[in-house]
C-alpha positions in Angstrom: 11.1 0.5 12.9 8.0 -1.3 11.8 5.4 0.5 9.7 1.7 -0.3 9.7 0.2 0.6 6.3 -3.3 1.2 5.1 -4.2 1.1 1.4 -7.3 2.8 -0.1 -8.6 2.1 -3.6 -10.3 4.8 -5.5 -12.1 3.2 -8.4 -12.9 5.1 -11.6 -16.5 5.7 -10.9 -19.0 5.7 -13.7 -16.7 4.3 -16.4 -18.3 0.8 -16.6 -15.4 -1.0 -15.0 -15.8 -2.6 -11.7 -13.8 -5.0 -9.5 -14.5 -8.7 -10.0 -17.3 -10.2 -8.0 -16.7 -13.4 -6.0 -18.9 -16.5 -6.2 -20.9 -15.1 -3.2 -21.5 -11.9 -5.0 -19.1 -9.9 -2.9 -16.6 -7.6 -4.5 -13.0 -8.7 -4.3 -11.0 -5.5 -3.3 -7.8 -7.3 -2.2 -4.6 -5.9 -3.6 -1.0 -6.8 -2.8 1.7 -4.3 -2.1 5.3 -5.6 -1.8 8.8 -4.2 -1.8 12.2 -5.6 -2.6 13.7 -3.1 0.0 12.5 -4.9 3.1 10.4 -7.8 4.4 7.0 -7.9 6.1 7.5 -6.9 9.7 11.1 -6.2 9.1 13.1 -3.0 9.6 13.1 -0.4 6.9 16.7 0.2 5.7 18.1 3.6 6.8 18.3 5.0 3.3 14.5 5.1 3.1 14.2 7.0 6.4 15.0 10.6 7.5 18.3 9.3 9.0 19.4 8.3 5.5 18.5 9.6 2.0 14.8 9.9 2.9 13.8 8.4 -0.4 10.7 6.3 -1.1 11.3 2.5 -1.2 10.4 0.7 -4.4 6.8 -0.6 -4.2 5.1 -3.2 -6.4 1.3 -3.2 -6.6 -0.6 -6.2 -7.9 -4.2 -7.4 -8.1 -5.4 -3.8 -8.5 -9.1 -3.8 -9.6 -9.9 -2.8 -13.1 -10.9 0.9 -13.3 -8.7 2.0 -10.4 -7.2 5.4 -11.2 -5.4 6.2 -8.0 -3.8 4.5 -5.0 -3.0 6.0 -1.7 -0.7 4.6 0.9 -0.7 5.9 4.4 2.0 4.9 6.8 1.9 5.1 10.6 4.8 4.5 12.9 3.4 4.5 16.4 6.7 3.7 18.1 8.7 6.4 16.3 10.9 8.4 18.7 9.2 11.6 17.9 5.7 10.0 18.1 3.2 9.6 15.3 
């Protein structure tokens, strides 16, 4: 099973903090999400699925912009046996 993930950042609006601007004046909104439970493009171990313990895998977030108060991760598995 391969999961495609989207990450949305919700910055803390109006508190004076903002993500760093690049040399071109663009805002750098890149963050990194990693896990020690599986590798990119790899299979998610059964214990993190409904066939196992159905627990959340450990996630590590880095390069989160200053002022971010919430992170949301949406996972989509288009080839799941039961569909999306």
